[in-house]
N, CA, C and O atoms as a printed pandas DataFrame, in Angstrom:
     atom_number atom_name residue_name chain_id  residue_number  x_coord  y_coord  z_coord
0              1         N          UNK        A               1   47.660  141.767   96.381
1              2        CA          UNK        A               1   48.075  140.469   96.374
2              3         C          UNK        A               1   48.505  139.820   95.390
3              4         O          UNK        A               1   47.779  139.857   94.397
4              5         N          UNK        A               2   49.674  139.087   95.299
5              6        CA          UNK        A               2   50.068  138.417   94.229
6              7         C          UNK        A               2   49.753  136.793   94.441
7              8         O          UNK        A               2   49.898  136.175   95.496
8              9         N          UNK        A               3   49.318  136.298   93.252
9             10        CA          UNK        A               3   49.041  134.852   93.475
10            11         C          UNK        A               3   49.649  134.140   92.161
11            12         O          UNK        A               3   50.060  134.729   91.161
12            13         N          UNK        A               4   49.622  132.917   92.350
13            14        CA          UNK        A               4   50.540  131.984   91.137
14            15         C          UNK        A               4   49.152  131.140   90.801
15            16         O          UNK        A               4   48.439  130.685   91.696
16            17         N          UNK        A               5   48.896  131.010   89.538
17            18        CA          UNK        A               5   47.905  130.103   88.893
18            19         C          UNK        A               5   48.474  129.158   88.042
19            20         O          UNK        A               5   49.376  129.506   87.281
20            21         N          UNK        A               6   47.993  127.799   88.072
21            22        CA          UNK        A               6   48.182  126.884   86.929
22            23         C          UNK        A               6   46.987  126.277   86.286
23            24         O          UNK        A               6   46.259  125.461   86.851
24            25         N          UNK        A               7   46.840  126.677   85.187
25            26        CA          UNK        A               7   45.462  126.779   84.388
26            27         C          UNK        A               7   45.933  125.996   83.208
27            28         O          UNK        A               7   47.046  126.071   82.687
28            29         N          UNK        A               8   44.868  125.185   82.835
29            30        CA          UNK        A               8   44.989  124.630   81.498
30            31         C          UNK        A               8   45.488  125.095   80.160
31            32         O          UNK        A               8   45.250  126.301   80.084
32            33         N          UNK        A               9   46.009  124.711   79.201
33            34        CA          UNK        A               9   46.407  125.252   78.040
34            35         C          UNK        A               9   45.033  125.944   77.423
35            36         O          UNK        A               9   43.940  125.376   77.396
36            37         N          UNK        A              10   45.284  127.197   76.963
37            38        CA          UNK        A              10   44.046  127.738   76.213
38            39         C          UNK        A              10   43.155  128.419   77.096
39            40         O          UNK        A              10   42.321  129.211   76.659
40            41         N          UNK        A              11   43.288  128.138   78.424
41            42        CA          UNK        A              11   42.253  128.873   79.337
42            43         C          UNK        A              11   42.477  130.586   79.433
43            44         O          UNK        A              11   43.572  131.040   79.764
44            45         N          UNK        A              12   41.446  131.371   79.142
45            46        CA          UNK        A              12   41.531  132.757   79.183
46            47         C          UNK        A              12   40.673  133.393   80.126
47            48         O          UNK        A              12   39.473  133.139   80.034
48            49         N          UNK        A              13   41.094  134.235   81.088
49            50        CA          UNK        A              13   40.515  134.851   82.123
50            51         C          UNK        A              13   39.902  136.318   81.568
51            52         O          UNK        A              13   40.558  137.122   80.905
52            53         N          UNK        A              14   38.615  136.477   81.950
53            54        CA          UNK        A              14   38.084  137.792   81.673
54            55         C          UNK        A              14   37.762  138.603   82.825
55            56         O          UNK        A              14   37.864  138.162   83.969
56            57         N          UNK        A              15   37.386  139.745   82.565
57            58        CA          UNK        A              15   36.910  140.707   83.735
58            59         C          UNK        A              15   35.771  140.079   84.004
59            60         O          UNK        A              15   35.015  139.702   83.108
60            61         N          UNK        A              16   35.498  139.875   85.489
61            62        CA          UNK        A              16   34.238  139.382   86.122
62            63         C          UNK        A              16   34.290  137.924   86.396
63            64         O          UNK        A              16   33.402  137.383   87.054
64            65         N          UNK        A              17   35.319  137.262   85.906
65            66        CA          UNK        A              17   35.377  135.871   86.138
66            67         C          UNK        A              17   35.784  135.802   87.694
67            68         O          UNK        A              17   36.442  136.701   88.219
68            69         N          UNK        A              18   35.338  134.657   88.392
69            70        CA          UNK        A              18   35.567  134.479   89.938
70            71         C          UNK        A              18   36.369  133.175   90.015
71            72         O          UNK        A              18   35.893  132.206   89.426
72            73         N          UNK        A              19   37.371  133.054   90.581
73            74        CA          UNK        A              19   38.331  132.065   90.927
74            75         C          UNK        A              19   38.232  131.542   92.407
75            76         O          UNK        A              19   38.340  132.342   93.337
76            77         N          UNK        A              20   38.059  130.410   92.593
77            78        CA          UNK        A              20   37.950  129.996   94.062
78            79         C          UNK        A              20   39.185  129.014   94.201
79            80         O          UNK        A              20   39.393  128.137   93.363
80            81         N          UNK        A              21   40.062  129.227   95.403
81            82        CA          UNK        A              21   41.243  128.174   96.041
82            83         C          UNK        A              21   40.783  127.568   96.941
83            84         O          UNK        A              21   41.546  126.913   97.651
84            85         N          UNK        A              22   39.396  127.591   97.200
85            86        CA          UNK        A              22   38.892  126.674   98.400
86            87         C          UNK        A              22   38.837  127.436   99.759
87            88         O          UNK        A              22   38.037  127.054  100.614
88            89         N          UNK        A              23   39.638  128.474   99.987
89            90        CA          UNK        A              23   39.683  129.457  101.040
90            91         C          UNK        A              23   39.185  130.664  100.842
91            92         O          UNK        A              23   38.803  131.322  101.810
92            93         N          UNK        A              24   39.122  131.055   99.816
93            94        CA          UNK        A              24   38.530  132.416   99.385
94            95         C          UNK        A              24   38.310  132.829   97.779
95            96         O          UNK        A              24   38.919  132.232   96.892
96            97         N          UNK        A              25   37.528  133.736   97.549
97            98        CA          UNK        A              25   37.471  134.000   95.906
98            99         C          UNK        A              25   38.112  134.862   95.563
99           100         O          UNK        A              25   38.323  135.682   96.457
100          101         N          UNK        A              26   38.657  135.130   94.399
101          102        CA          UNK        A              26   39.407  136.054   93.486
102          103         C          UNK        A              26   38.659  136.496   92.198
103          104         O          UNK        A              26   38.390  135.751   91.256
104          105         N          UNK        A              27   38.396  137.674   92.284
105          106        CA          UNK        A              27   37.673  138.506   91.200
106          107         C          UNK        A              27   38.560  138.774   90.166
107          108         O          UNK        A              27   39.498  139.511   90.471
108          109         N          UNK        A              28   38.507  138.345   88.950
109          110        CA          UNK        A              28   39.516  138.806   87.781
110          111         C          UNK        A              28   39.074  140.295   87.400
111          112         O          UNK        A              28   37.860  140.490   87.335
112          113         N          UNK        A              29   39.744  141.127   87.199
113          114        CA          UNK        A              29   39.522  142.628   86.899
114          115         C          UNK        A              29   40.972  142.977   85.779
115          116         O          UNK        A              29   42.093  143.317   86.158
116          117         N          UNK        A              30   40.605  142.808   84.629
117          118        CA          UNK        A              30   41.510  143.229   83.444
118          119         C          UNK        A              30   41.931  144.526   83.422
119          120         O          UNK        A              30   40.924  145.233   83.399
120          121         N          UNK        A              31   42.949  145.204   83.418
121          122        CA          UNK        A              31   43.344  146.416   83.229
122          123         C          UNK        A              31   43.089  146.960   81.748
123          124         O          UNK        A              31   43.061  146.234   80.755
124          125         N          UNK        A              32   42.934  148.129   81.747
125          126        CA          UNK        A              32   42.698  148.923   80.346
126          127         C          UNK        A              32   44.126  148.807   79.590
127          128         O          UNK        A              32   45.169  148.710   80.236
128          129         N          UNK        A              33   44.100  148.824   78.253
129          130        CA          UNK        A              33   45.227  148.763   77.575
130          131         C          UNK        A              33   45.184  149.614   76.390
131          132         O          UNK        A              33   44.075  149.869   75.921
132          133         N          UNK        A              34   46.225  150.086   75.843
133          134        CA          UNK        A              34   46.020  150.986   74.841
134          135         C          UNK        A              34   45.623  150.203   73.237
135          136         O          UNK        A              34   46.173  149.188   72.811
136          137         N          UNK        A              35   44.763  150.822   72.685
137          138        CA          UNK        A              35   44.189  149.998   71.503
138          139         C          UNK        A              35   44.129  150.931   70.441
139          140         O          UNK        A              35   44.075  152.116   70.770
140          141         N          UNK        A              36   44.126  150.628   69.147
141          142        CA          UNK        A              36   43.921  151.490   68.163
142          143         C          UNK        A              36   42.661  151.185   67.765
143          144         O          UNK        A              36   42.321  150.019   67.565
144          145         N          UNK        A              37   41.849  152.218   67.614
145          146        CA          UNK        A              37   40.315  152.135   67.246
146          147         C          UNK        A              37   40.478  152.830   65.785
147          148         O          UNK        A              37   41.143  153.827   65.507
148          149         N          UNK        A              38   39.638  151.974   64.883
149          150        CA          UNK        A              38   39.650  152.449   63.484
150          151         C          UNK        A              38   38.194  152.431   63.136
151          152         O          UNK        A              38   37.515  151.612   63.756
152          153         N          UNK        A              39   37.606  153.174   62.272
153          154        CA          UNK        A              39   36.426  153.344   62.232
154          155         C          UNK        A              39   36.306  153.932   60.540
155          156         O          UNK        A              39   37.112  154.802   60.209
156          157         N          UNK        A              40   35.351  153.463   59.572
157          158        CA          UNK        A              40   35.110  153.831   58.367
158          159         C          UNK        A              40   34.467  155.408   58.507
159          160         O          UNK        A              40   33.594  155.662   59.336
160          161         N          UNK        A              41   34.908  156.213   57.772
161          162        CA          UNK        A              41   34.300  157.673   57.557
162          163         C          UNK        A              41   32.913  157.702   56.935
163          164         O          UNK        A              41   32.047  158.527   57.225
164          165         N          UNK        A              42   32.774  156.597   55.943
165          166        CA          UNK        A              42   31.571  156.818   55.027
166          167         C          UNK        A              42   30.977  155.319   54.869
167          168         O          UNK        A              42   31.549  154.371   54.330
168          169         N          UNK        A              43   29.759  155.328   55.437
169          170        CA          UNK        A              43   29.145  154.076   55.268
170          171         C          UNK        A              43   28.836  153.804   54.026
171          172         O          UNK        A              43   28.294  152.707   53.888
172          173         N          UNK        A              44   29.007  154.483   52.973
173          174        CA          UNK        A              44   28.910  153.880   51.598
174          175         C          UNK        A              44   29.842  153.086   51.175
175          176         O          UNK        A              44   29.585  152.224   50.334
176          177         N          UNK        A              45   31.070  153.249   51.688
177          178        CA          UNK        A              45   32.421  152.517   51.249
178          179         C          UNK        A              45   32.661  151.584   52.497
179          180         O          UNK        A              45   33.653  150.860   52.399
180          181         N          UNK        A              46   32.003  151.490   53.525
181          182        CA          UNK        A              46   32.554  150.743   54.709
182          183         C          UNK        A              46   32.606  149.455   54.250
183          184         O          UNK        A              46   33.691  149.006   54.623
184          185         N          UNK        A              47   32.065  148.713   53.701
185          186        CA          UNK        A              47   32.209  147.072   53.389
186          187         C          UNK        A              47   33.652  146.991   52.593
187          188         O          UNK        A              47   34.419  146.051   52.804
188          189         N          UNK        A              48   33.870  147.730   51.943
189          190        CA          UNK        A              48   35.191  147.465   51.101
190          191         C          UNK        A              48   36.400  147.998   51.966
191          192         O          UNK        A              48   37.539  147.573   51.770
192          193         N          UNK        A              49   36.141  148.858   52.843
193          194        CA          UNK        A              49   36.979  149.274   54.000
194          195         C          UNK        A              49   37.542  148.226   54.848
195          196         O          UNK        A              49   38.717  147.891   55.004
196          197         N          UNK        A              50   36.143  147.646   55.516
197          198        CA          UNK        A              50   36.350  146.741   56.457
198          199         C          UNK        A              50   36.847  145.596   55.983
199          200         O          UNK        A              50   37.364  144.898   56.855
200          201         N          UNK        A              51   36.870  145.102   54.739
201          202        CA          UNK        A              51   37.315  143.780   54.138
202          203         C          UNK        A              51   38.929  144.196   54.132
203          204         O          UNK        A              51   39.655  143.316   54.595
204          205         N          UNK        A              52   39.537  145.297   53.716
205          206        CA          UNK        A              52   40.729  145.712   53.579
206          207         C          UNK        A              52   41.495  145.794   55.156
207          208         O          UNK        A              52   42.609  145.305   55.348
208          209         N          UNK        A              53   40.791  146.415   56.107
209          210        CA          UNK        A              53   41.054  146.292   57.345
210          211         C          UNK        A              53   41.330  144.902   57.873
211          212         O          UNK        A              53   42.460  144.603   58.258
212          213         N          UNK        A              54   40.464  144.165   57.896
213          214        CA          UNK        A              54   40.571  142.729   58.163
214          215         C          UNK        A              54   41.617  141.914   57.511
215          216         O          UNK        A              54   42.111  140.985   58.151
216          217         N          UNK        A              55   41.947  142.124   56.492
217          218        CA          UNK        A              55   43.128  141.474   55.615
218          219         C          UNK        A              55   44.182  141.764   56.092
219          220         O          UNK        A              55   45.003  140.893   56.377
220          221         N          UNK        A              56   44.446  143.313   56.329
221          222        CA          UNK        A              56   45.831  143.974   56.860
222          223         C          UNK        A              56   46.029  143.578   58.082
223          224         O          UNK        A              56   47.099  143.096   58.451
224          225         N          UNK        A              57   44.723  143.790   59.053
225          226        CA          UNK        A              57   45.093  143.302   60.596
226          227         C          UNK        A              57   45.252  141.979   60.680
227          228         O          UNK        A              57   46.244  141.654   61.332
228          229         N          UNK        A              58   44.497  140.947   60.162
229          230        CA          UNK        A              58   44.969  139.693   60.016
230          231         C          UNK        A              58   46.268  139.127   59.552
231          232         O          UNK        A              58   46.639  138.023   59.953
232          233         N          UNK        A              59   46.783  139.650   58.944
233          234        CA          UNK        A              59   47.988  139.354   58.208
234          235         C          UNK        A              59   49.226  139.589   59.315
235          236         O          UNK        A              59   50.345  139.078   59.269
236          237         N          UNK        A              60   48.702  140.509   60.316
237          238        CA          UNK        A              60   49.700  140.876   61.339
238          239         C          UNK        A              60   49.298  140.127   62.673
239          240         O          UNK        A              60   49.725  140.388   63.798
240          241         N          UNK        A              61   48.254  138.996   62.269
241          242        CA          UNK        A              61   47.812  138.195   63.608
242          243         C          UNK        A              61   47.550  138.908   64.929
243          244         O          UNK        A              61   48.020  138.711   66.050
244          245         N          UNK        A              62   46.542  139.915   64.413
245          246        CA          UNK        A              62   46.157  140.824   65.805
246          247         C          UNK        A              62   44.977  140.425   65.911
247          248         O          UNK        A              62   44.284  140.142   64.933
248          249         N          UNK        A              63   44.449  140.321   67.553
249          250        CA          UNK        A              63   43.000  139.994   67.910
250          251         C          UNK        A              63   42.368  141.204   67.617
251          252         O          UNK        A              63   43.051  142.216   67.462
252          253         N          UNK        A              64   41.054  141.235   67.513
253          254        CA          UNK        A              64   40.350  142.303   67.002
254          255         C          UNK        A              64   38.950  142.075   67.880
255          256         O          UNK        A              64   38.565  141.001   68.341
256          257         N          UNK        A              65   38.305  143.344   67.985
257          258        CA          UNK        A              65   37.043  143.634   68.671
258          259         C          UNK        A              65   36.307  144.574   67.938
259          260         O          UNK        A              65   36.661  145.750   67.854
260          261         N          UNK        A              66   35.095  144.030   67.292
261          262        CA          UNK        A              66   34.364  144.781   66.540
262          263         C          UNK        A              66   33.082  145.409   67.466
263          264         O          UNK        A              66   32.301  144.757   68.159
264          265         N          UNK        A              67   33.105  146.481   67.316
265          266        CA          UNK        A              67   32.146  147.108   68.257
266          267         C          UNK        A              67   30.806  147.138   67.315
267          268         O          UNK        A              67   30.754  146.948   66.099
268          269         N          UNK        A              68   29.724  147.433   68.236
269          270        CA          UNK        A              68   28.333  147.460   67.510
270          271         C          UNK        A              68   28.123  148.705   66.477
271          272         O          UNK        A              68   27.267  148.712   65.592
272          273         N          UNK        A              69   29.023  149.728   66.732
273          274        CA          UNK        A              69   29.067  150.920   65.669
274          275         C          UNK        A              69   29.648  150.346   64.583
275          276         O          UNK        A              69   29.816  151.259   63.775
276          277         N          UNK        A              70   30.062  149.278   64.112
277          278        CA          UNK        A              70   31.269  148.852   63.333
278          279         C          UNK        A              70   32.520  149.412   63.145
279          280         O          UNK        A              70   33.188  149.433   62.112
280          281         N          UNK        A              71   32.788  149.884   64.288
281          282        CA          UNK        A              71   34.398  150.246   64.643
282          283         C          UNK        A              71   35.175  148.941   64.882
283          284         O          UNK        A              71   34.567  147.874   64.968
284          285         N          UNK        A              72   36.481  149.012   64.987
285          286        CA          UNK        A              72   37.291  147.913   64.907
286          287         C          UNK        A              72   38.453  148.308   66.091
287          288         O          UNK        A              72   38.970  149.405   65.879
288          289         N          UNK        A              73   38.846  147.743   67.052
289          290        CA          UNK        A              73   39.795  147.828   68.002
290          291         C          UNK        A              73   40.652  146.904   67.945
291          292         O          UNK        A              73   40.209  145.777   67.724
292          293         N          UNK        A              74   41.878  147.041   68.092
293          294        CA          UNK        A              74   43.089  146.042   68.619
294          295         C          UNK        A              74   44.159  146.264   69.288
295          296         O          UNK        A              74   44.737  147.262   68.857
296          297         N          UNK        A              75   44.799  145.661   70.351
297          298        CA          UNK        A              75   45.823  146.166   71.140
298          299         C          UNK        A              75   47.066  146.604   70.459
299          300         O          UNK        A              75   47.514  145.951   69.516
300          301         N          UNK        A              76   47.689  147.766   70.928
301          302        CA          UNK        A              76   49.110  148.145   70.347
302          303         C          UNK        A              76   49.942  148.230   71.632
303          304         O          UNK        A              76   49.565  148.488   72.775
304          305         N          UNK        A              77   51.183  147.947   71.158
305          306        CA          UNK        A              77   52.207  148.221   72.604
306          307         C          UNK        A              77   52.669  149.183   72.570
307          308         O          UNK        A              77   53.247  149.427   73.629
308          309         N          UNK        A              78   52.746  150.039   71.770
309          310        CA          UNK        A              78   53.346  151.419   71.769
310          311         C          UNK        A              78   53.131  152.455   70.570
311          312         O          UNK        A              78   52.674  152.086   69.488
312          313         N          UNK        A              79   53.432  153.554   70.794
313          314        CA          UNK        A              79   52.939  154.603   69.774
314          315         C          UNK        A              79   53.443  154.195   68.362
315          316         O          UNK        A              79   52.740  154.448   67.384
316          317         N          UNK        A              80   54.507  153.640   68.244
317          318        CA          UNK        A              80   55.222  153.460   66.977
318          319         C          UNK        A              80   54.430  152.437   66.131
319          320         O          UNK        A              80   54.582  152.450   64.909
320          321         N          UNK        A              81   53.560  151.516   66.738
321          322        CA          UNK        A              81   52.728  150.770   65.809
322          323         C          UNK        A              81   51.598  151.742   65.085
323          324         O          UNK        A              81   51.219  151.531   63.933
324          325         N          UNK        A              82   51.190  152.644   65.760
325          326        CA          UNK        A              82   50.402  153.640   64.773
326          327         C          UNK        A              82   51.008  154.027   63.708
327          328         O          UNK        A              82   50.254  154.078   62.737
328          329         N          UNK        A              83   52.228  154.363   63.478
329          330        CA          UNK        A              83   52.935  155.025   62.182
330          331         C          UNK        A              83   52.891  153.459   61.418
331          332         O          UNK        A              83   52.296  153.338   60.347
332          333         N          UNK        A              84   53.449  152.498   61.954
333          334        CA          UNK        A              84   53.343  151.187   60.935
334          335         C          UNK        A              84   52.065  150.991   60.369
335          336         O          UNK        A              84   51.944  150.864   59.150
336          337         N          UNK        A              85   50.997  150.949   61.221
337          338        CA          UNK        A              85   49.693  150.478   60.763
338          339         C          UNK        A              85   48.975  151.923   59.999
339          340         O          UNK        A              85   47.995  151.765   59.272
340          341         N          UNK        A              86   49.407  152.966   60.173
341          342        CA          UNK        A              86   48.992  154.356   59.199
342          343         C          UNK        A              86   49.764  153.758   57.792
343          344         O          UNK        A              86   49.121  153.715   56.743
344          345         N          UNK        A              87   50.809  153.421   57.831
345          346        CA          UNK        A              87   51.451  152.949   56.401
346          347         C          UNK        A              87   50.869  151.707   55.804
347          348         O          UNK        A              87   50.976  151.591   54.583
348          349         N          UNK        A              88   50.298  150.808   56.446
349          350        CA          UNK        A              88   49.806  149.514   56.006
350          351         C          UNK        A              88   48.460  150.037   55.585
351          352         O          UNK        A              88   48.107  149.400   54.593
352          353         N          UNK        A              89   47.583  150.917   55.924
353          354        CA          UNK        A              89   46.312  151.364   55.626
354          355         C          UNK        A              89   46.582  152.454   54.711
355          356         O          UNK        A              89   45.686  153.281   54.542
356          357         N          UNK        A              90   47.768  152.593   54.047
357          358        CA          UNK        A              90   47.684  153.597   53.144
358          359         C          UNK        A              90   46.593  153.800   51.862
359          360         O          UNK        A              90   46.253  154.906   51.440
360          361         N          UNK        A              91   46.203  152.738   51.428
361          362        CA          UNK        A              91   45.245  152.442   50.403
362          363         C          UNK        A              91   43.727  152.959   50.790
363          364         O          UNK        A              91   42.810  153.220   50.012
364          365         N          UNK        A              92   43.741  153.019   52.084
365          366        CA          UNK        A              92   42.286  153.470   52.601
366          367         C          UNK        A              92   42.447  154.637   53.760
367          368         O          UNK        A              92   41.536  155.001   54.504
368          369         N          UNK        A              93   43.692  155.107   53.757
369          370        CA          UNK        A              93   43.868  155.956   54.970
370          371         C          UNK        A              93   42.786  157.048   54.992
371          372         O          UNK        A              93   42.323  157.466   56.053
372          373         N          UNK        A              94   42.389  157.507   53.758
373          374        CA          UNK        A              94   41.435  158.978   53.390
374          375         C          UNK        A              94   40.167  158.438   53.940
375          376         O          UNK        A              94   39.442  159.302   54.432
376          377         N          UNK        A              95   39.613  156.921   53.988
377          378        CA          UNK        A              95   38.306  156.609   54.434
378          379         C          UNK        A              95   38.485  155.954   55.794
379          380         O          UNK        A              95   37.635  155.096   56.032
380          381         N          UNK        A              96   39.299  156.136   56.641
381          382        CA          UNK        A              96   38.860  155.672   57.979
382          383         C          UNK        A              96   39.508  156.807   59.146
383          384         O          UNK        A              96   40.268  157.718   58.820
384          385         N          UNK        A              97   39.169  156.621   60.174
385          386        CA          UNK        A              97   39.668  157.575   61.109
386          387         C          UNK        A              97   40.403  156.374   62.222
387          388         O          UNK        A              97   39.956  155.260   62.494
388          389         N          UNK        A              98   41.745  157.071   62.769
389          390        CA          UNK        A              98   42.542  156.029   63.603
390          391         C          UNK        A              98   42.669  156.921   64.846
391          392         O          UNK        A              98   43.057  158.081   64.708
392          393         N          UNK        A              99   42.373  156.454   65.991
393          394        CA          UNK        A              99   42.679  157.072   67.277
394          395         C          UNK        A              99   43.150  156.130   68.209
395          396         O          UNK        A              99   42.617  155.020   68.199
396          397         N          UNK        A             100   44.140  156.389   69.094
397          398        CA          UNK        A             100   44.345  155.493   70.066
398          399         C          UNK        A             100   43.814  155.814   71.386
399          400         O          UNK        A             100   43.781  156.944   71.874
400          401         N          UNK        A             101   43.397  154.728   71.930
401          402        CA          UNK        A             101   42.251  154.986   73.105
402          403         C          UNK        A             101   42.776  153.889   74.058
403          404         O          UNK        A             101   43.601  153.040   73.719
404          405         N          UNK        A             102   42.143  154.004   75.445
405          406        CA          UNK        A             102   42.580  152.873   76.455
406          407         C          UNK        A             102   41.493  152.295   76.935
407          408         O          UNK        A             102   40.758  153.025   77.599
408          409         N          UNK        A             103   41.110  150.942   76.756
409          410        CA          UNK        A             103   40.257  150.075   76.875
410          411         C          UNK        A             103   40.489  148.794   77.611
411          412         O          UNK        A             103   41.633  148.341   77.644
412          413         N          UNK        A             104   39.617  148.241   78.136
413          414        CA          UNK        A             104   39.635  146.739   78.462
414          415         C          UNK        A             104   39.293  146.082   77.482
415          416         O          UNK        A             104   38.108  145.968   77.168
416          417         N          UNK        A             105   40.302  145.511   76.801
417          418        CA          UNK        A             105   40.003  144.724   75.517
418          419         C          UNK        A             105   39.811  143.492   75.550
419          420         O          UNK        A             105   40.575  142.746   76.162
420          421         N          UNK        A             106   38.794  143.082   74.921
421          422        CA          UNK        A             106   38.168  141.633   74.901
422          423         C          UNK        A             106   38.159  141.306   73.438
423          424         O          UNK        A             106   37.444  142.059   72.778
424          425         N          UNK        A             107   38.788  140.354   72.766
425          426        CA          UNK        A             107   38.741  140.102   71.427
426          427         C          UNK        A             107   37.160  139.191   71.412
427          428         O          UNK        A             107   36.634  138.463   72.254
428          429         N          UNK        A             108   36.754  139.618   70.094
429          430        CA          UNK        A             108   35.363  138.772   69.463
430          431         C          UNK        A             108   35.697  137.329   69.665
431          432         O          UNK        A             108   36.801  136.985   69.242
432          433         N          UNK        A             109   34.941  136.413   70.237
433          434        CA          UNK        A             109   34.997  135.108   70.429
434          435         C          UNK        A             109   35.322  134.594   68.892
435          436         O          UNK        A             109   34.764  135.077   67.907
436          437         N          UNK        A             110   36.401  133.441   68.830
437          438        CA          UNK        A             110   36.393  133.036   67.539
438          439         C          UNK        A             110   37.135  133.614   66.690
439          440         O          UNK        A             110   37.192  133.191   65.535
440          441         N          UNK        A             111   37.930  134.825   67.151
441          442        CA          UNK        A             111   38.613  135.326   66.005
442          443         C          UNK        A             111   39.901  135.668   66.345
443          444         O          UNK        A             111   40.585  136.600   65.922
444          445         N          UNK        A             112   40.222  134.614   67.347
445          446        CA          UNK        A             112   41.692  134.563   67.793
446          447         C          UNK        A             112   42.260  133.199   67.177
447          448         O          UNK        A             112   43.423  132.951   67.493
448          449         N          UNK        A             113   41.744  132.463   66.513
449          450        CA          UNK        A             113   42.605  131.387   65.948
450          451         C          UNK        A             113   43.256  131.465   64.962
451          452         O          UNK        A             113   42.753  132.028   63.990
452          453         N          UNK        A             114   44.564  130.940   64.882
453          454        CA          UNK        A             114   45.746  131.291   64.162
454          455         C          UNK        A             114   45.862  129.760   63.658
455          456         O          UNK        A             114   45.937  128.846   64.480
456          457         N          UNK        A             115   45.875  129.502   62.112
457          458        CA          UNK        A             115   46.042  128.377   61.543
458          459         C          UNK        A             115   46.886  128.581   60.072
459          460         O          UNK        A             115   46.483  129.486   59.342
460          461         N          UNK        A             116   47.663  128.033   59.771
461          462        CA          UNK        A             116   48.206  128.058   58.197
462          463         C          UNK        A             116   48.195  126.573   57.763
463          464         O          UNK        A             116   48.550  126.259   56.628
């Protein structure tokens, strides 16, 4: 079923949200998308690695999700972006693992603000 929505600016829908149009309910179900999953290999160096990761990913204005295990995920549109980020991560590439995964991506709250 296709529907049209008119939402207030800045409204973000998440999996599990329920919408009502007065005649029925609609459950929002976000589809999995391709993400780049990045994790530090060594906990002893992880602070420095994650600071550099945040700087590089932030310069590309990408939303991120930080998992409880310390790994970072962000959406990518195609596999060519893996090559781009591999080059951008050149100074820390030996200290991280990069994998492409399919996940329902939900950015951490407050990390999608962009101001200059």
